[in-house]
All heavy atoms as a GROMACS GRO file, in nm:
protein
  497
    1MET      N    1   1.726   1.449  -0.305
    1MET     CA    2   1.872   1.435  -0.329
    1MET      C    3   1.944   1.482  -0.200
    1MET      O    4   1.902   1.578  -0.145
    1MET     CB    5   1.918   1.517  -0.452
    1MET     CG    6   1.861   1.480  -0.579
    1MET     SD    7   1.930   1.582  -0.702
    1MET     CE    8   1.978   1.460  -0.816
    2LEU      N    9   2.039   1.411  -0.176
    2LEU     CA   10   2.124   1.443  -0.050
    2LEU      C   11   2.254   1.498  -0.086
    2LEU      O   12   2.316   1.457  -0.186
    2LEU     CB   13   2.152   1.312   0.035
    2LEU     CG   14   2.030   1.257   0.105
    2LEU    CD1   15   2.075   1.132   0.179
    2LEU    CD2   16   1.968   1.354   0.199
    3ARG      N   17   2.302   1.593  -0.013
    3ARG     CA   18   2.440   1.641  -0.023
    3ARG      C   19   2.528   1.559   0.070
    3ARG      O   20   2.641   1.535   0.044
    3ARG     CB   21   2.446   1.792   0.008
    3ARG     CG   22   2.593   1.843   0.006
    3ARG     CD   23   2.595   1.993   0.038
    3ARG     NE   24   2.526   2.028   0.160
    3ARG     CZ   25   2.470   2.145   0.180
    3ARG    NH1   26   2.472   2.245   0.085
    3ARG    NH2   27   2.421   2.172   0.294
    4ALA      N   28   2.477   1.528   0.184
    4ALA     CA   29   2.556   1.450   0.283
    4ALA      C   30   2.464   1.376   0.372
    4ALA      O   31   2.348   1.411   0.402
    4ALA     CB   32   2.645   1.546   0.365
    5LEU      N   33   2.512   1.260   0.425
    5LEU     CA   34   2.450   1.183   0.523
    5LEU      C   35   2.559   1.124   0.610
    5LEU      O   36   2.655   1.072   0.567
    5LEU     CB   37   2.373   1.066   0.463
    5LEU     CG   38   2.306   0.965   0.549
    5LEU    CD1   39   2.185   0.917   0.485
    5LEU    CD2   40   2.393   0.850   0.591
    6TRP      N   41   2.537   1.144   0.742
    6TRP     CA   42   2.643   1.098   0.834
    6TRP      C   43   2.577   1.027   0.958
    6TRP      O   44   2.471   1.074   0.998
    6TRP     CB   45   2.756   1.190   0.881
    6TRP     CG   46   2.704   1.313   0.939
    6TRP    CD1   47   2.710   1.344   1.076
    6TRP    CD2   48   2.657   1.435   0.882
    6TRP    NE1   49   2.654   1.465   1.101
    6TRP    CE2   50   2.634   1.528   0.981
    6TRP    CE3   51   2.642   1.468   0.748
    6TRP    CZ2   52   2.573   1.653   0.955
    6TRP    CZ3   53   2.589   1.597   0.718
    6TRP    CH2   54   2.561   1.686   0.826
    7VAL      N   55   2.640   0.922   1.011
    7VAL     CA   56   2.588   0.852   1.125
    7VAL      C   57   2.640   0.924   1.253
    7VAL      O   58   2.760   0.955   1.265
    7VAL     CB   59   2.637   0.704   1.129
    7VAL    CG1   60   2.586   0.632   1.245
    7VAL    CG2   61   2.585   0.636   0.999
    8GLU      N   62   2.549   0.945   1.345
    8GLU     CA   63   2.581   1.007   1.474
    8GLU      C   64   2.621   0.893   1.580
    8GLU      O   65   2.556   0.800   1.589
    8GLU     CB   66   2.463   1.082   1.533
    8GLU     CG   67   2.416   1.193   1.441
    8GLU     CD   68   2.489   1.320   1.463
    8GLU    OE1   69   2.499   1.364   1.586
    8GLU    OE2   70   2.543   1.373   1.366
    9TYR      N   71   2.726   0.925   1.647
    9TYR     CA   72   2.768   0.837   1.769
    9TYR      C   73   2.809   0.698   1.732
    9TYR      O   74   2.823   0.608   1.820
    9TYR     CB   75   2.652   0.840   1.872
    9TYR     CG   76   2.588   0.961   1.894
    9TYR    CD1   77   2.454   0.985   1.854
    9TYR    CD2   78   2.659   1.074   1.946
    9TYR    CE1   79   2.396   1.118   1.879
    9TYR    CE2   80   2.598   1.195   1.971
    9TYR     CZ   81   2.468   1.215   1.933
    9TYR     OH   82   2.412   1.330   1.962
   10GLU      N   83   2.825   0.661   1.612
   10GLU     CA   84   2.873   0.529   1.570
   10GLU      C   85   2.992   0.537   1.474
   10GLU      O   86   2.981   0.622   1.383
   10GLU     CB   87   2.762   0.442   1.506
   10GLU     CG   88   2.643   0.422   1.595
   10GLU     CD   89   2.660   0.324   1.713
   10GLU    OE1   90   2.756   0.245   1.710
   10GLU    OE2   91   2.593   0.340   1.816
   11GLN      N   92   3.084   0.441   1.478
   11GLN     CA   93   3.189   0.441   1.380
   11GLN      C   94   3.145   0.371   1.255
   11GLN      O   95   3.176   0.413   1.136
   11GLN     CB   96   3.310   0.367   1.432
   11GLN     CG   97   3.380   0.430   1.546
   11GLN     CD   98   3.451   0.553   1.502
   11GLN    OE1   99   3.495   0.562   1.388
   11GLN    NE2  100   3.457   0.655   1.581
   12GLN      N  101   3.056   0.264   1.261
   12GLN     CA  102   3.012   0.195   1.147
   12GLN      C  103   2.860   0.163   1.172
   12GLN      O  104   2.813   0.153   1.284
   12GLN     CB  105   3.082   0.061   1.128
   12GLN     CG  106   3.225   0.077   1.081
   12GLN     CD  107   3.291  -0.050   1.061
   12GLN    OE1  108   3.268  -0.148   1.134
   12GLN    NE2  109   3.377  -0.060   0.950
   13LEU      N  110   2.791   0.132   1.058
   13LEU     CA  111   2.652   0.093   1.068
   13LEU      C  112   2.644  -0.025   0.968
   13LEU      O  113   2.657  -0.009   0.849
   13LEU     CB  114   2.570   0.206   1.026
   13LEU     CG  115   2.414   0.184   1.036
   13LEU    CD1  116   2.376   0.149   1.178
   13LEU    CD2  117   2.329   0.302   0.985
   14GLY      N  118   2.616  -0.148   1.020
   14GLY     CA  119   2.605  -0.266   0.944
   14GLY      C  120   2.465  -0.288   0.885
   14GLY      O  121   2.368  -0.217   0.934
   15PRO      N  122   2.445  -0.381   0.804
   15PRO     CA  123   2.315  -0.414   0.738
   15PRO      C  124   2.211  -0.450   0.849
   15PRO      O  125   2.247  -0.525   0.948
   15PRO     CB  126   2.346  -0.539   0.656
   15PRO     CG  127   2.484  -0.528   0.618
   15PRO     CD  128   2.554  -0.458   0.740
   16GLY      N  129   2.094  -0.392   0.855
   16GLY     CA  130   1.995  -0.426   0.943
   16GLY      C  131   2.007  -0.348   1.077
   16GLY      O  132   1.920  -0.356   1.170
   17GLU      N  133   2.123  -0.277   1.104
   17GLU     CA  134   2.138  -0.195   1.226
   17GLU      C  135   2.070  -0.067   1.208
   17GLU      O  136   2.048  -0.013   1.102
   17GLU     CB  137   2.285  -0.185   1.252
   17GLU     CG  138   2.355  -0.316   1.286
   17GLU     CD  139   2.508  -0.295   1.320
   17GLU    OE1  140   2.559  -0.188   1.267
   17GLU    OE2  141   2.557  -0.370   1.388
   18THR      N  142   2.042   0.000   1.314
   18THR     CA  143   1.982   0.136   1.327
   18THR      C  144   2.068   0.233   1.395
   18THR      O  145   2.150   0.192   1.482
   18THR     CB  146   1.844   0.130   1.385
   18THR    OG1  147   1.859   0.090   1.529
   18THR    CG2  148   1.751   0.033   1.314
   19ALA      N  149   2.058   0.359   1.366
   19ALA     CA  150   2.135   0.460   1.431
   19ALA      C  151   2.073   0.595   1.398
   19ALA      O  152   1.997   0.606   1.308
   19ALA     CB  153   2.285   0.464   1.386
   20ASP      N  154   2.108   0.695   1.484
   20ASP     CA  155   2.071   0.838   1.441
   20ASP      C  156   2.161   0.881   1.331
   20ASP      O  157   2.290   0.858   1.338
   20ASP     CB  158   2.101   0.927   1.568
   20ASP     CG  159   1.986   0.898   1.674
   20ASP    OD1  160   1.883   0.837   1.653
   20ASP    OD2  161   2.023   0.932   1.793
   21VAL      N  162   2.106   0.949   1.236
   21VAL     CA  163   2.184   1.006   1.124
   21VAL      C  164   2.137   1.147   1.102
   21VAL      O  165   2.030   1.180   1.142
   21VAL     CB  166   2.173   0.921   1.000
   21VAL    CG1  167   2.219   0.781   1.013
   21VAL    CG2  168   2.031   0.917   0.948
   22ARG      N  169   2.220   1.222   1.038
   22ARG     CA  170   2.191   1.350   0.997
   22ARG      C  171   2.194   1.358   0.838
   22ARG      O  172   2.284   1.297   0.778
   22ARG     CB  173   2.282   1.454   1.042
   22ARG     CG  174   2.276   1.477   1.193
   22ARG     CD  175   2.346   1.600   1.239
   22ARG     NE  176   2.336   1.613   1.381
   22ARG     CZ  177   2.248   1.694   1.446
   22ARG    NH1  178   2.171   1.764   1.377
   22ARG    NH2  179   2.245   1.690   1.580
   23LEU      N  180   2.088   1.422   0.788
   23LEU     CA  181   2.080   1.437   0.646
   23LEU      C  182   2.088   1.582   0.605
   23LEU      O  183   2.021   1.658   0.653
   23LEU     CB  184   1.936   1.381   0.585
   23LEU     CG  185   1.900   1.248   0.635
   23LEU    CD1  186   1.750   1.220   0.591
   23LEU    CD2  187   1.988   1.141   0.571
   24ALA      N  188   2.172   1.604   0.504
   24ALA     CA  189   2.194   1.744   0.444
   24ALA      C  190   2.136   1.742   0.305
   24ALA      O  191   2.210   1.687   0.222
   24ALA     CB  192   2.327   1.797   0.457
   25PRO      N  193   2.024   1.796   0.275
   25PRO     CA  194   1.969   1.794   0.135
   25PRO      C  195   2.037   1.881   0.047
   25PRO      O  196   2.089   1.988   0.079
   25PRO     CB  197   1.827   1.830   0.159
   25PRO     CG  198   1.826   1.922   0.285
   25PRO     CD  199   1.931   1.867   0.374
   26LEU      N  200   2.054   1.832  -0.084
   26LEU     CA  201   2.117   1.913  -0.188
   26LEU      C  202   2.027   2.035  -0.217
   26LEU      O  203   2.080   2.144  -0.241
   26LEU     CB  204   2.137   1.826  -0.315
   26LEU     CG  205   2.205   1.891  -0.431
   26LEU    CD1  206   2.348   1.934  -0.392
   26LEU    CD2  207   2.206   1.792  -0.544
   27ARG      N  208   1.905   2.020  -0.213
   27ARG     CA  209   1.807   2.125  -0.242
   27ARG      C  210   1.709   2.140  -0.127
   27ARG      O  211   1.601   2.079  -0.125
   27ARG     CB  212   1.719   2.087  -0.364
   27ARG     CG  213   1.809   2.085  -0.493
   27ARG     CD  214   1.728   2.070  -0.618
   27ARG     NE  215   1.817   2.069  -0.731
   27ARG     CZ  216   1.808   1.973  -0.822
   27ARG    NH1  217   1.715   1.884  -0.815
   27ARG    NH2  218   1.894   1.970  -0.925
   28PRO      N  219   1.746   2.212  -0.026
   28PRO     CA  220   1.661   2.227   0.092
   28PRO      C  221   1.524   2.269   0.069
   28PRO      O  222   1.430   2.236   0.144
   28PRO     CB  223   1.742   2.332   0.184
   28PRO     CG  224   1.880   2.329   0.130
   28PRO     CD  225   1.873   2.291  -0.017
   29GLU      N  226   1.501   2.350  -0.032
   29GLU     CA  227   1.364   2.401  -0.064
   29GLU      C  228   1.265   2.279  -0.087
   29GLU      O  229   1.155   2.296  -0.074
   29GLU     CB  230   1.364   2.502  -0.168
   29GLU     CG  231   1.402   2.450  -0.309
   29GLU     CD  232   1.553   2.438  -0.328
   29GLU    OE1  233   1.629   2.469  -0.242
   29GLU    OE2  234   1.580   2.401  -0.440
   30GLN      N  235   1.319   2.169  -0.146
   30GLN     CA  236   1.236   2.054  -0.171
   30GLN      C  237   1.203   1.972  -0.049
   30GLN      O  238   1.129   1.884  -0.051
   30GLN     CB  239   1.302   1.968  -0.275
   30GLN     CG  240   1.314   2.036  -0.413
   30GLN     CD  241   1.378   1.948  -0.514
   30GLN    OE1  242   1.433   1.849  -0.484
   30GLN    NE2  243   1.359   1.992  -0.645
   31TRP      N  244   1.260   2.003   0.066
   31TRP     CA  245   1.245   1.927   0.193
   31TRP      C  246   1.164   2.013   0.292
   31TRP      O  247   1.148   1.968   0.410
   31TRP     CB  248   1.380   1.888   0.251
   31TRP     CG  249   1.450   1.789   0.173
   31TRP    CD1  250   1.477   1.790   0.037
   31TRP    CD2  251   1.516   1.663   0.212
   31TRP    NE1  252   1.549   1.681  -0.010
   31TRP    CE2  253   1.567   1.598   0.109
   31TRP    CE3  254   1.522   1.606   0.342
   31TRP    CZ2  255   1.631   1.475   0.123
   31TRP    CZ3  256   1.583   1.491   0.347
   31TRP    CH2  257   1.639   1.422   0.237
   32ARG      N  258   1.125   2.132   0.267
   32ARG     CA  259   1.052   2.225   0.360
   32ARG      C  260   0.930   2.164   0.418
   32ARG      O  261   0.894   2.208   0.526
   32ARG     CB  262   1.031   2.358   0.292
   32ARG     CG  263   1.158   2.436   0.271
   32ARG     CD  264   1.123   2.571   0.211
   32ARG     NE  265   1.234   2.627   0.142
   32ARG     CZ  266   1.327   2.708   0.179
   32ARG    NH1  267   1.321   2.748   0.307
   32ARG    NH2  268   1.418   2.756   0.106
   33HIS      N  269   0.868   2.074   0.343
   33HIS     CA  270   0.743   2.023   0.390
   33HIS      C  271   0.758   1.916   0.499
   33HIS      O  272   0.662   1.884   0.573
   33HIS     CB  273   0.667   1.951   0.274
   33HIS     CG  274   0.737   1.834   0.221
   33HIS    ND1  275   0.847   1.842   0.142
   33HIS    CD2  276   0.709   1.702   0.235
   33HIS    CE1  277   0.891   1.723   0.107
   33HIS    NE2  278   0.807   1.637   0.164
   34LEU      N  279   0.881   1.867   0.520
   34LEU     CA  280   0.899   1.771   0.626
   34LEU      C  281   0.895   1.827   0.770
   34LEU      O  282   0.932   1.932   0.791
   34LEU     CB  283   1.041   1.697   0.609
   34LEU     CG  284   1.064   1.622   0.472
   34LEU    CD1  285   1.197   1.579   0.461
   34LEU    CD2  286   0.960   1.505   0.471
   35LYS      N  287   0.845   1.742   0.860
   35LYS     CA  288   0.821   1.779   0.995
   35LYS      C  289   0.857   1.661   1.091
   35LYS      O  290   0.849   1.543   1.037
   35LYS     CB  291   0.688   1.843   1.021
   35LYS     CG  292   0.584   1.746   1.004
   35LYS     CD  293   0.444   1.819   1.007
   35LYS     CE  294   0.328   1.720   0.970
   35LYS     NZ  295   0.338   1.639   0.856
   36PRO      N  296   0.885   1.677   1.212
   36PRO     CA  297   0.909   1.566   1.297
   36PRO      C  298   0.795   1.469   1.302
   36PRO      O  299   0.675   1.504   1.296
   36PRO     CB  300   0.928   1.634   1.436
   36PRO     CG  301   0.979   1.768   1.410
   36PRO     CD  302   0.906   1.808   1.283
   37GLY      N  303   0.827   1.341   1.284
   37GLY     CA  304   0.720   1.235   1.284
   37GLY      C  305   0.706   1.183   1.138
   37GLY      O  306   0.654   1.079   1.123
   38ASP      N  307   0.743   1.260   1.033
   38ASP     CA  308   0.730   1.213   0.906
   38ASP      C  309   0.829   1.106   0.881
   38ASP      O  310   0.939   1.094   0.943
   38ASP     CB  311   0.761   1.329   0.800
   38ASP     CG  312   0.647   1.421   0.789
   38ASP    OD1  313   0.541   1.401   0.846
   38ASP    OD2  314   0.677   1.533   0.726
   39VAL      N  315   0.801   1.015   0.783
   39VAL     CA  316   0.884   0.902   0.748
   39VAL      C  317   0.921   0.915   0.601
   39VAL      O  318   0.839   0.951   0.516
   39VAL     CB  319   0.816   0.765   0.769
   39VAL    CG1  320   0.894   0.647   0.719
   39VAL    CG2  321   0.782   0.742   0.919
   40ILE      N  322   1.060   0.903   0.574
   40ILE     CA  323   1.100   0.911   0.436
   40ILE      C  324   1.170   0.785   0.406
   40ILE      O  325   1.224   0.714   0.491
   40ILE     CB  326   1.194   1.031   0.408
   40ILE    CG1  327   1.320   1.029   0.496
   40ILE    CG2  328   1.114   1.164   0.434
   40ILE    CD1  329   1.418   1.137   0.464
   41PHE      N  330   1.187   0.753   0.271
   41PHE     CA  331   1.247   0.628   0.223
   41PHE      C  332   1.375   0.671   0.150
   41PHE      O  333   1.366   0.758   0.069
   41PHE     CB  334   1.149   0.546   0.140
   41PHE     CG  335   1.026   0.499   0.213
   41PHE    CD1  336   0.919   0.574   0.216
   41PHE    CD2  337   1.026   0.381   0.287
   41PHE    CE1  338   0.804   0.539   0.291
   41PHE    CE2  339   0.919   0.346   0.359
   41PHE     CZ  340   0.801   0.416   0.352
   42MET      N  341   1.479   0.597   0.169
   42MET     CA  342   1.608   0.627   0.097
   42MET      C  343   1.634   0.514   0.001
   42MET      O  344   1.620   0.404   0.025
   42MET     CB  345   1.721   0.641   0.202
   42MET     CG  346   1.702   0.756   0.293
   42MET     SD  347   1.830   0.756   0.422
   42MET     CE  348   1.762   0.634   0.542
   43HIS      N  349   1.660   0.567  -0.126
   43HIS     CA  350   1.689   0.476  -0.238
   43HIS      C  351   1.831   0.492  -0.292
   43HIS      O  352   1.870   0.615  -0.311
   43HIS     CB  353   1.590   0.496  -0.351
   43HIS     CG  354   1.446   0.484  -0.311
   43HIS    ND1  355   1.378   0.366  -0.327
   43HIS    CD2  356   1.356   0.564  -0.252
   43HIS    CE1  357   1.267   0.373  -0.287
   43HIS    NE2  358   1.242   0.500  -0.238
   44GLU      N  359   1.903   0.388  -0.323
   44GLU     CA  360   2.017   0.385  -0.406
   44GLU      C  361   1.983   0.330  -0.541
   44GLU      O  362   2.026   0.366  -0.641
   44GLU     CB  363   2.135   0.313  -0.346
   44GLU     CG  364   2.190   0.384  -0.223
   44GLU     CD  365   2.300   0.307  -0.153
   44GLU    OE1  366   2.358   0.216  -0.224
   44GLU    OE2  367   2.338   0.339  -0.045
   45ALA      N  368   1.898   0.235  -0.530
   45ALA     CA  369   1.832   0.165  -0.646
   45ALA      C  370   1.716   0.087  -0.577
   45ALA      O  371   1.679   0.116  -0.463
   45ALA     CB  372   1.937   0.066  -0.707
   46ARG      N  373   1.670  -0.017  -0.642
   46ARG     CA  374   1.554  -0.098  -0.580
   46ARG      C  375   1.631  -0.211  -0.507
   46ARG      O  376   1.733  -0.262  -0.549
   46ARG     CB  377   1.474  -0.159  -0.685
   46ARG     CG  378   1.385  -0.038  -0.745
   46ARG     CD  379   1.288  -0.104  -0.838
   46ARG     NE  380   1.207   0.004  -0.897
   46ARG     CZ  381   1.080   0.022  -0.865
   46ARG    NH1  382   1.020  -0.053  -0.778
   46ARG    NH2  383   1.017   0.130  -0.921
   47PRO      N  384   1.584  -0.263  -0.398
   47PRO     CA  385   1.481  -0.209  -0.319
   47PRO      C  386   1.518  -0.092  -0.223
   47PRO      O  387   1.630  -0.036  -0.237
   47PRO     CB  388   1.441  -0.331  -0.229
   47PRO     CG  389   1.576  -0.396  -0.204
   47PRO     CD  390   1.653  -0.385  -0.344
   48VAL      N  391   1.430  -0.041  -0.135
   48VAL     CA  392   1.459   0.069  -0.050
   48VAL      C  393   1.586   0.038   0.034
   48VAL      O  394   1.601  -0.068   0.085
   48VAL     CB  395   1.338   0.091   0.043
   48VAL    CG1  396   1.372   0.191   0.153
   48VAL    CG2  397   1.216   0.135  -0.034
   49ALA      N  398   1.676   0.134   0.039
   49ALA     CA  399   1.812   0.119   0.109
   49ALA      C  400   1.791   0.154   0.254
   49ALA      O  401   1.876   0.111   0.336
   49ALA     CB  402   1.910   0.205   0.053
   50GLY      N  403   1.695   0.232   0.293
   50GLY     CA  404   1.675   0.274   0.431
   50GLY      C  405   1.546   0.351   0.453
   50GLY      O  406   1.491   0.405   0.357
   51ILE      N  407   1.506   0.352   0.573
   51ILE     CA  408   1.376   0.422   0.620
   51ILE      C  409   1.426   0.518   0.726
   51ILE      O  410   1.498   0.478   0.817
   51ILE     CB  411   1.281   0.325   0.660
   51ILE    CG1  412   1.238   0.236   0.551
   51ILE    CG2  413   1.147   0.405   0.707
   51ILE    CD1  414   1.147   0.124   0.591
   52ALA      N  415   1.376   0.639   0.732
   52ALA     CA  416   1.416   0.736   0.829
   52ALA      C  417   1.288   0.802   0.882
   52ALA      O  418   1.193   0.840   0.803
   52ALA     CB  419   1.503   0.844   0.774
   53GLU      N  420   1.286   0.822   1.016
   53GLU     CA  421   1.178   0.907   1.072
   53GLU      C  422   1.243   1.036   1.110
   53GLU      O  423   1.343   1.044   1.178
   53GLU     CB  424   1.123   0.835   1.194
   53GLU     CG  425   1.020   0.917   1.267
   53GLU     CD  426   0.955   0.860   1.387
   53GLU    OE1  427   0.978   0.741   1.407
   53GLU    OE2  428   0.886   0.932   1.466
   54ILE      N  429   1.174   1.144   1.067
   54ILE     CA  430   1.229   1.277   1.101
   54ILE      C  431   1.205   1.304   1.240
   54ILE      O  432   1.092   1.298   1.294
   54ILE     CB  433   1.162   1.380   1.004
   54ILE    CG1  434   1.161   1.350   0.864
   54ILE    CG2  435   1.210   1.517   1.036
   54ILE    CD1  436   1.307   1.342   0.804
   55THR      N  437   1.310   1.340   1.320
   55THR     CA  438   1.300   1.376   1.459
   55THR      C  439   1.321   1.526   1.488
   55THR      O  440   1.279   1.571   1.587
   55THR     CB  441   1.401   1.294   1.550
   55THR    OG1  442   1.536   1.317   1.497
   55THR    CG2  443   1.370   1.144   1.530
   56GLU      N  444   1.392   1.594   1.397
   56GLU     CA  445   1.424   1.732   1.411
   56GLU      C  446   1.444   1.798   1.279
   56GLU      O  447   1.506   1.728   1.190
   56GLU     CB  448   1.541   1.745   1.495
   56GLU     CG  449   1.590   1.885   1.527
   56GLU     CD  450   1.710   1.897   1.614
   56GLU    OE1  451   1.789   1.802   1.614
   56GLU    OE2  452   1.725   2.003   1.680
   57VAL      N  453   1.397   1.915   1.253
   57VAL     CA  454   1.418   1.990   1.134
   57VAL      C  455   1.492   2.119   1.165
   57VAL      O  456   1.444   2.198   1.255
   57VAL     CB  457   1.294   2.014   1.060
   57VAL    CG1  458   1.323   2.102   0.930
   57VAL    CG2  459   1.224   1.886   1.025
   58LEU      N  460   1.613   2.144   1.111
   58LEU     CA  461   1.683   2.268   1.130
   58LEU      C  462   1.685   2.347   1.011
   58LEU      O  463   1.689   2.299   0.899
   58LEU     CB  464   1.827   2.241   1.182
   58LEU     CG  465   1.840   2.145   1.306
   58LEU    CD1  466   1.985   2.113   1.321
   58LEU    CD2  467   1.788   2.221   1.420
   59PRO      N  468   1.687   2.486   1.022
   59PRO     CA  469   1.697   2.571   0.899
   59PRO      C  470   1.832   2.558   0.833
   59PRO      O  471   1.932   2.528   0.898
   59PRO     CB  472   1.665   2.705   0.951
   59PRO     CG  473   1.702   2.699   1.101
   59PRO     CD  474   1.678   2.561   1.144
   60PRO      N  475   1.831   2.586   0.704
   60PRO     CA  476   1.963   2.572   0.631
   60PRO      C  477   2.058   2.687   0.686
   60PRO      O  478   2.010   2.786   0.723
   60PRO     CB  479   1.931   2.597   0.486
   60PRO     CG  480   1.785   2.615   0.479
   60PRO     CD  481   1.724   2.606   0.613
   61ARG      N  482   2.182   2.651   0.687
   61ARG     CA  483   2.285   2.756   0.732
   61ARG      C  484   2.308   2.846   0.619
   61ARG      O  485   2.322   2.798   0.493
   61ARG     CB  486   2.415   2.686   0.768
   61ARG     CG  487   2.399   2.601   0.895
   61ARG     CD  488   2.528   2.552   0.940
   61ARG     NE  489   2.515   2.478   1.062
   61ARG     CZ  490   2.605   2.407   1.119
   61ARG    NH1  491   2.726   2.395   1.056
   61ARG    NH2  492   2.588   2.340   1.227
   62ALA      N  493   2.323   2.970   0.635
   62ALA     CA  494   2.352   3.075   0.532
   62ALA      C  495   2.499   3.076   0.504
   62ALA      O  496   2.579   3.044   0.577
   62ALA     CB  497   2.292   3.203   0.566
   0.00000   0.00000   0.00000
């Protein structure tokens, strides 16, 4: 589950386009296993809405 997702360096992202995005998980403890190079799939419903490769993992802000 995500709390927020935002596109870096772009005003809009159209279908089929790619960009750097930041993901802020609603439950960070469920994402602790992710590391750079991992691939995750994003779903709104079927089919898959997006695919992301993890490039950086930052600790949650307190």
